[in-house]
C-alpha positions in Angstrom: 62.5 127.8 83.8 60.1 125.0 82.4 57.1 123.4 84.0 59.2 120.4 84.8 61.7 122.5 87.0 60.4 121.1 90.2 58.9 117.8 91.6 58.0 116.9 95.3 57.3 114.0 97.3 56.2 113.0 100.8 55.7 109.8 102.9 55.8 108.3 106.2 56.6 104.9 107.5 57.5 102.9 110.7 61.2 103.7 110.3 63.4 105.8 108.1 63.9 103.0 105.5 60.1 103.1 105.0 59.6 106.7 105.1 62.2 107.3 102.5 60.8 104.7 100.3 57.4 106.0 100.5 58.8 109.6 99.8 60.9 108.5 96.9 58.0 106.4 95.4 55.7 109.5 95.5 58.5 111.7 94.1 59.1 109.6 91.1 62.1 110.3 88.5 63.5 113.7 89.2 63.1 116.3 86.5 65.9 116.2 83.7 69.0 118.1 85.1 67.7 118.2 88.7 70.8 119.5 90.8 69.2 120.9 94.1 67.2 119.1 96.7 65.3 120.3 99.8 64.8 117.8 102.5 62.7 118.2 105.6 62.2 115.4 108.0 60.3 114.9 111.2 62.2 114.9 114.4 61.5 111.1 114.7 64.0 110.6 111.9 66.7 113.0 113.4 69.1 110.3 114.3 68.8 108.7 110.8 69.1 111.8 108.7 72.7 110.8 107.3 71.2 107.4 106.2 68.2 109.4 104.6 70.5 111.9 102.9 72.6 109.1 101.5 69.6 107.1 100.1 68.3 110.3 98.6 71.7 111.1 96.9 71.8 107.6 95.2 68.4 107.6 94.2 68.2 111.0 92.8 71.8 111.5 91.6 71.4 115.0 93.1 74.6 116.2 95.1 73.4 119.5 96.5 70.9 119.5 99.5 69.6 121.6 102.0 66.9 121.2 104.8 66.1 120.8 108.2 64.2 118.7 110.9 60.9 119.9 112.5 58.3 118.5 114.7 56.1 118.1 111.7 56.4 118.3 107.9 54.4 119.9 105.2 53.4 119.0 101.6 50.7 119.9 99.5 47.5 119.4 101.3 48.9 117.3 104.0 50.9 117.6 107.2 52.6 114.9 109.0 53.4 115.2 112.9 54.5 112.6 115.4 55.5 110.1 113.3 58.6 109.2 110.8 58.0 111.3 107.8 59.7 113.2 105.1 58.8 115.9 102.5 61.3 116.4 99.7 61.5 118.9 96.8 63.8 118.7 93.9 64.6 121.3 91.4 66.6 121.6 88.0 68.1 125.0 88.3 70.9 126.8 86.3 74.2 125.6 87.8 75.3 129.1 88.6 71.9 130.3 90.1 72.3 128.9 93.5 74.9 128.1 96.3 74.4 126.1 99.3 76.2 127.5 102.2 77.3 125.8 105.5 76.4 127.0 109.0 77.5 130.3 110.2 77.2 132.1 113.5 77.9 128.8 115.4 80.8 128.4 117.9 82.0 125.2 116.3 85.0 125.1 113.8 82.7 125.2 110.9 83.6 128.6 110.3 81.6 132.1 110.3 80.9 134.9 108.2 84.4 135.4 106.9 84.6 131.8 105.7 81.1 132.6 104.1 82.3 135.5 102.0 85.5 133.7 101.0 83.4 130.5 99.7 80.9 132.7 98.2 81.9 136.3 97.7 82.8 136.0 94.1 79.5 134.7 93.3 77.5 137.2 95.3 79.5 139.9 93.7 77.8 138.9 90.5 74.3 139.1 91.7 72.1 142.2 92.0 70.3 140.6 95.0 69.7 137.2 96.5 66.9 135.1 98.1 68.2 132.8 100.9 66.3 129.8 102.0 67.6 129.2 105.6 67.5 127.0 108.5 68.8 127.7 111.9 69.4 126.1 115.2 66.9 127.7 118.0 69.5 126.8 120.7 71.7 129.4 119.4 71.0 132.6 121.6 72.5 134.9 119.0 70.4 133.5 116.3 68.8 137.0 115.5 72.1 138.7 115.2 73.2 135.9 113.1 70.2 136.3 110.8 70.8 140.3 110.6 74.5 139.7 110.0 74.2 137.1 107.2 71.6 139.4 105.5 74.0 142.2 105.5 76.8 140.1 104.3 74.9 138.6 101.5 72.6 141.8 100.6 70.0 138.6 100.9 66.3 138.6 101.6 66.3 135.6 104.1 63.2 133.3 104.6 63.0 130.0 106.3 62.9 128.7 109.9 64.5 127.2 113.0 64.7 123.4 113.5 62.4 121.7 116.3 63.4 118.5 117.7 63.1 116.3 120.8 66.3 114.7 119.5 69.3 116.4 117.4 68.4 119.7 115.9 69.8 118.8 112.5 70.3 121.0 109.4 71.2 119.9 106.1 73.7 121.8 103.9 75.2 119.2 101.6 75.6 117.2 104.7 74.1 116.8 108.1 75.2 119.4 110.5 73.8 121.5 113.3 74.2 124.9 115.1 74.3 128.3 113.4 72.6 129.2 110.1 72.6 127.5 107.1 70.9 127.1 103.6 70.8 127.8 99.9 71.3 131.3 98.3 69.2 131.8 94.9 70.0 134.1 92.2 67.7 136.8 91.1 66.9 134.8 88.0 65.2 132.3 90.2 62.0 134.4 90.7 60.1 133.9 94.0 57.4 135.8 95.8 57.1 135.5 99.5 54.7 136.3 102.2 54.1 136.2 106.1 50.8 135.4 107.9 50.4 135.9 111.7 48.9 133.3 114.1 48.2 136.0 116.7 45.6 138.9 116.2 46.0 142.3 118.2 43.6 142.8 121.1 44.1 146.4 121.7 46.1 149.6 120.7 50.0 150.0 120.6 51.5 151.4 123.6 55.1 152.8 124.5 57.2 151.0 127.2 58.5 153.9 129.5 60.5 152.3 132.1 62.5 149.1 132.3 64.5 147.6 135.1 67.0 144.8 134.4 65.1 143.7 131.3 61.7 143.8 133.1 58.8 146.2 131.8 58.0 148.4 134.9 55.8 151.0 133.3 53.8 151.4 130.1 52.6 154.8 129.0 53.6 156.0 132.5 51.4 153.6 134.2 52.4 150.2 135.9 52.8 147.5 133.3 50.5 145.1 134.7 47.8 147.8 135.0 47.8 148.3 131.4 48.0 144.6 130.6 44.9 143.8 132.7 43.0 146.6 130.9 43.9 145.2 127.5 43.1 141.6 128.1 39.6 142.2 129.7 38.2 141.5 133.1 37.7 137.8 132.7 41.5 137.0 132.0 42.4 139.8 134.4 40.7 138.2 137.3 42.5 134.9 136.7 45.9 135.3 135.1 46.7 131.8 135.1 44.7 131.4 132.0 46.9 133.8 129.9 49.7 131.4 129.4 49.9 130.1 125.7 46.8 132.3 125.0 47.9 136.0 125.4 51.3 137.3 124.0 53.4 140.5 123.6 53.8 142.0 120.2 56.4 144.5 119.1 55.4 146.3 115.8 58.2 146.6 113.4 59.0 150.2 112.6 58.5 151.2 108.9 56.5 148.1 107.9 53.8 149.0 105.3 51.7 145.9 106.4 51.6 146.3 110.0 53.9 143.5 110.8 54.8 142.6 114.3 57.1 140.1 116.2 55.2 138.1 118.8 56.9 137.0 122.0 56.0 134.9 124.9 55.1 136.3 128.2 57.9 135.1 130.7 56.7 136.4 133.9 54.0 138.6 135.8 55.1 140.3 139.1 51.8 140.6 140.9 53.4 142.5 143.8 55.3 145.3 141.7 52.8 145.2 138.7 55.5 144.3 136.4 55.7 141.9 133.2 58.6 140.1 131.6 58.6 139.1 127.9 61.1 136.9 125.6 62.7 140.0 124.1 65.0 142.6 125.0 63.1 145.8 125.7 64.0 149.4 126.3 62.0 152.6 127.1 60.7 154.1 124.1 59.8 150.9 122.3 56.3 150.4 121.1 54.3 147.4 122.4 50.9 145.6 122.0 49.3 142.6 123.1 47.7 139.9 121.2 45.9 136.5 121.5 45.7 133.2 119.5 42.9 133.2 117.4 42.1 130.2 115.1 39.6 132.0 112.8 41.7 135.3 112.6 44.6 133.1 111.7 42.8 131.2 109.2 41.6 134.3 107.5 45.1 135.8 107.6 46.4 132.9 106.2 44.0 132.9 103.3 44.8 136.6 102.7 48.3 136.0 102.5 48.3 133.2 100.0 46.1 135.2 97.7 48.2 138.1 97.9 51.3 136.1 97.2 49.7 134.3 94.2 48.7 137.7 93.0 52.3 139.0 93.2 53.6 135.9 91.4 51.5 136.9 88.3 50.9 133.2 87.3 50.4 129.7 88.3 53.2 129.0 90.8 55.7 126.3 89.7 56.4 125.2 93.2 56.1 126.6 96.9 57.9 126.2 100.2 56.1 126.6 103.6 57.7 127.4 107.0 55.2 127.2 109.9 55.4 127.3 113.6 55.1 124.4 116.0 52.4 126.3 117.6 50.4 126.2 114.4 49.3 123.0 112.4 47.2 120.9 114.8 47.9 123.0 117.9 46.0 126.0 116.1 44.0 124.4 113.2 43.3 120.7 114.2 44.4 117.4 113.2 43.3 117.3 109.7 45.8 119.3 107.9 43.6 122.4 107.7 46.6 124.8 107.4 47.9 122.9 104.5 44.7 121.9 103.0 43.9 125.9 102.7 47.1 126.5 100.9 46.6 123.8 98.5 42.8 125.0 97.7 44.1 128.5 97.2 47.1 127.5 95.0 46.0 124.2 93.3 48.2 121.1 93.3 51.7 122.2 92.9 54.8 120.9 94.2 55.3 121.9 97.9 57.5 121.0 100.9 58.4 122.7 104.2 58.4 122.1 107.8 57.0 123.0 111.4 59.9 124.9 113.3 60.7 126.7 116.4 60.7 129.9 114.9 60.2 131.5 111.4 62.5 133.8 109.3 61.0 136.3 106.9 62.6 139.5 105.5 65.8 138.9 107.9 63.9 138.9 111.1 63.0 135.9 113.6 59.2 135.5 114.1 57.1 133.3 116.3 53.6 132.0 115.7 53.6 132.7 111.9 53.7 130.9 108.6 56.0 132.0 105.9 55.3 131.1 102.2 57.6 131.2 99.3 56.3 130.7 95.8 58.4 129.9 92.6 57.0 131.6 89.6 
């Protein structure tokens, strides 16, 4: 692929027409032979996404599009939140090097994995492996299993995020849709380096869940769960548990991870009388658990580490990038001056970049929270 494979544009306005005009003006002429577009819109434009997509198709002459809506959108060095805004990337790829697929894992009549296999099985059989850039609906209670099933059926490495919206949770898979998991599959000739950064840092050692009743953690390491929790978070918080909400979380180490990855999950209940805790995760005896906290400085340091490692693995100046971040990051963790995306730009240089702030992040076929996922085209 040449250096002119990718281009990106972004923009904001009072309504969808002004935002898409600003975005396409910034994008300029697509690369010669451009045939794939990635579109991310703030949820202020969720109701107008069909109009945006139609405009972009007419302006760029690109037929195939994938994308999502989020509370914010990301571009090189800049974030847009709480206003109508778009971030777009277009690419000129070999025609047989990608496949856009419609939503799977939804109850709607759009079909499921059997339809997916019928539509893309022949193409997948010709690939050694694929990377999936995927977008999902956070309202789907089976999303973690959908991700796992799609990864198994496609033999793919999936990265992406879940939509976040105060209106419609729209995705784009050649048309506007919602529910399930959709996106675009990339053949191995499209080289991509990926990485994950955590937004919460551990505050103690790993423990073992030893007793569970009705999905509630009763005991950890053979002691009352709340007793262990209080010991880890320290006396100040332990004496005022009202302060832990949105600051302290449970985390579940990923078995076999050589980078110490963990899945962060919200605390959903504390039973003072019985000394139990509840978390937003299915738990069972024997599972490892630790506790962590939101930490601006640690998150910024880990983001810098991740970007540098992914850039090093890329082995050259990246041609373009995609970034999927959590709605709990961005201005909620780093402030209102696009600090998260400015750091990425400072480390990578000015490259085409697009992405969004979603309600969950997908990396290596797992659903994360409070993280950032970077994909660099090399």
